[in-house]
N, C-alpha and C positions, 0 to 999 in steps of 0.2 A: 503495500500500499504506499504509494508515494507520498500521501500527507500525514502518515503516521511516523513520528519519530520515537526512536527507544529511548528508554531512560538509561541510562548508561553507569557503569561503577565510576567513570570518572565525575560525572554529575553528580552522584549520590555521595561520594567523599568531599567534594567541595562545598555541599550544603550539611553535612554531618560536622555538628560541633562536640567531639567526643570528649568525655570525662574518665578518668580512673577510677577504677571501682564500678561504672556503671556501664549497663547495657542499653544502648538506644534503639529506639525502633527500627530505624534505617540502617543499624548492623546486621538485623537478623533477616529483613524482608529478600525476596527472591526476584533476579530480574532475568531478562534474556537477553544474551550476549549478539546473537543474530535471529534474523526472522526472514523467513521466507513465506511460511503459511501458520495464520495465528492458531487454528485450531491444532495443526501438527506439533505448534511448538509447546503448546501447553496442556494437550490432553492426558499425557501422562505424569505431569508435575505434581508433586504432593501438596499444591495448594490449594485453598478452599475461595479464595478472592482474588479478583485481578481488579487493580485500580487503573484507570486510564482518566487522563484530561480532555477537554475541548477548549482550545485557546480560541476562541472566535465571539463575535459579537455582530455578526454580520446579518443574524435573526433579528437582533433586537435593533438594528439600524434599520430593516426592513420592515419593523412594525413600528416605524417613528418613535422608538425610544432611545434612552440615554445609553451610550455605548460604555465599555470598561470592562465586560464581563470575561473577556479573556485574560484579564489579570489572575483571575479567582485560581488558576490551578498553579499557578507558580507560587502565589502566596500560601495556600495549603499544604501543598508538598514541602516547603522550608519548615514547617513547623511539626507535620505528621513525621516527618525522619527523626526529628529531635525529642520527640517524648520517650518516656522511660519504658523499654521492653521489660515487663515483670509479670506476676502470676495474675494480674489483671488485663494486661494488655500483650499478648503473646504474637509475635509478627513471623515466624518462621512460616505459618500458612498462606501469608499475603504476596502475592508478584504484584509489584509496578510494574507495569506495561510500558509506559510513555504517553504521549498526548498528541492528540491531531492539531495540526497548526496549518493556518491559510493566511501567512503574514503578507505576502506580494498581493494576494486579491484583496486581501482587505484593506491593504492601502489605496487602492485603484478604486473600493467603492466606498469608503467609508468617507472619503475626502470630499464624494461628491454632493451636489445639492440637494438636501432631502426631498424637497418642494417639487423638482422635476419627475413627473411618472417614470420616464426611462431610467432614471437613476434607482428608483425604488423597484422596479420590474427587473433590473439586472441584478440585484441584491436577491430578489424572492426567488430567482432562477438559479443562483449560486447556493441558496440555501438547500435547493433541492440534491446538489451535490454532495453538501456536508451530511445531508438524510442518509445517503447511499453508503457512506464510510461509516457512520455511527450504526446503523443497521449493520451491516457487516461484522464491526468490530464486535457489537454486544450477541449476535446471533453465534458467533465464533465461540465465544467465552462458554456462551450458556450450553452450546451442544457439547462441550469440553466438559461438561458437568461442574463449572465453576460458577461463581457469583459476582457479576460486575457492580464495579462500584464506580460511578462516572460523576467525573468533578468540572465543573464549570460551564462556560457559554451559556446562550441565551435559552430560553424555555422551549424554543423549536426543536430543541434535541430529544424532547420527550416523545416526538413522532418515532426518532431512530431507535430509540429505545424500546417501546411498545412494538415495533414492528418488528425488530431484531428478535424480542422474545417470542412472540407468535410465532415466527418462523422456525426458530429453534425447538420450539415444543410442539410446533404442529398444530397449534390451536389457538383460537382467540383469547386473551389476556385480560384482564382487569388493573386499574390502577388507582390508587388514592394521591390526591395533590393537596399538600399544604400551601395553600396559594391565596393571596388577595384577590386573584382573578381567574376566571374560568379558563380562560385559554383555549375557547372553544369558539371563537370567531368564524368567521365566513371563509370559505375557501377561495381565496381571492389571489392566491400565490402564498408559497409557504413563507412564515415569518414565526416571530415567537409568541404571537397571539394565538396562533392556531394549530399546534401538534396534536391537540387531542381530538379536535373537530376532524381532521384529515385522517387520523388512526382511527377513529370512530365510522366514517364515512367509508373507508377502504377495508372495511371489516378486520382490523386487527385489534381493537379495543372492543371491549363489551361493557362491563359494570364499570361506572367511573363515579368517584366521589369527590367532591370539592370541598376540602375543611376550612372554613374561616376566611368565607368570599367577604370581601369588603362591599356593603351595600352602596356607598358613595361612587365607587366604581366599576357597576355592573348595569350595564343599560337593559332597559325593558325588552327590547328585540331580544337579547340574550337570555334573560329570565323567560320569556314566552319559549324561545327555543328548546331550552333546559326541561321546561314543565312538561312537552309534548314527549318527551324522550324517557320512556320508565327505566333506562338502565342507567341514568345519570342522576344523580342526588347531590344536595349540599346542603351545608348549612352555613350560617354568616357570623362571623366576627361581632359584631354589635349583638346579636341573638345570645351569644355565650357569654362576652366580656364586658360589653356595656348594661345592656337589660336585664341579663342574668336568667333569661328564660330557658337556656339550655346549659347544662353543665358538661365541662370539657372531659370528664372521664367517661360519662354517659355516652356523649356524641363519638367519641373514638370505638366504643364499644359496636356502637349504631353503625359507623363507618365499616369496621372491620366486618361484620355481617353481612354488609353489601358487598364485598370485593371478596371474601376469603375462599369462596367455593371455588377459585380458580388460582392459578398462578397469578400475581400481581407485582406492578412495580410501585416502589415508595419515592414520589417527587416531592423534592422540598425547594421551593421557591424563596431565598433570602428576601425577598419583598414583603412575604408576610411576618418577618419580623423585625420587631420595634428598633429603628435607628440604625439599622444595619446597613453599611453601604451596598447599595444594589442598582439595578437600573431603575426601580420606582420604589425609592427608599420611602418609608413611612415613617411617622413620628407615633404612631397608633397602631400596635399589632402586636402578635404575641410574643411573650418573653424567649429568651434563648433557653432557658429550663424548660418552658413548655416544648418547643421545639426537638428538645433532646428527649424528654418522655415521650413524645410523639413517635421520633424513631426507634427508641426502645420497644414502645408498645406494637406497632407494627412488624419491627424487625423480627421479633421474636416467634412469628408467625411463621409454619413451616411452607407456607405458599409464598413468602415475600422472596421473589426473584431477583430484583436487582435494586440500587439505592441510586438517586440522581440527585446531587446538590447544584443546584443552578441559580445563573441571576444575580450572585455576588459580584460586586464592583469596585474593588479596593483601589485606593491611592495610597499614595507613598505612605501618608498619615495614619491610615486606618489597614495596612497591611497585616499588621498584629491582630487585631480583632477579627477580622475575615479569617485570617489563617488560623487562629485557634479554633472559630466558629466550625471550620469545616473539620477541621482534626477531631473535636470534641464529637461531632454526628456520625464521622466514620468509624470510630471506635465503639461508640455507642451502640452502633448496628452490628459490628462485629460481636461484641460481646452480649448482645440480645440474640443473635441469630446461631452462634457458639461456634467455637474452633475445631 
């Protein structure tokens, strides 16, 4: 794959901050030195989880959003490698594959005038190329009997995650989305706001639950669309956290009942977390602790098939908070799902 850049031993050593008497997570993870075929390279490896990044924000740009999500992978990787390898967090059954990168194309697209339709069309056309890469990697990992953990990029990548899972399982799949938005917008060309609607329309996604939808940012058109579709359920942030009409724990149970009969993906949009640097940062959202509890709750179910953490957009000043958040969510998922 021309857009997949393997994570190397040299890069790992550069990022590691070793301490005498300590074992760091990055010292124990596995790598692939060469790659011709993802499936063949990992099927016989004694690993359970395969982590890879998507360094792109073209899908966000194509949705008229704030770019910067391509930075999340580097932020998360730096902190993940340097946590402790101990009885709580063992890294020996984790492979860090590498990341997808589209830097040259990104420069030519992101610098264009977003108000011009031809530039948006170009971006949306290229998102379809990213879809193919994500689909292939996710499908290869799952066919090899491993669990993918996907970091970074816009929420457009949910489509590739869902399609890749469905193709690997040869079955339609479900999804839970911790998000302020439905990402179920019109099929108007691929972007970060319609990954789930495309996956649903094309028969890869069956039951879909949106957890914590923000009432201020969901159109009546979308609400009417969702209401007509029985496989799609949601609750709102306001109903849970503002009006206290719904209970967070009970709603997690309700959502799990809706999706757990089949293999399902866990989608975490950092837009839903209060004050988290992201493409649509919110001053009012779920706490980091609630996001972690959410990942743990759904991650411990046997049918949890992948974890995707997306839409984080760190700056130089916020790299630490984003990197630590991503690391916490990854390790919460691994501990919940089991080593």
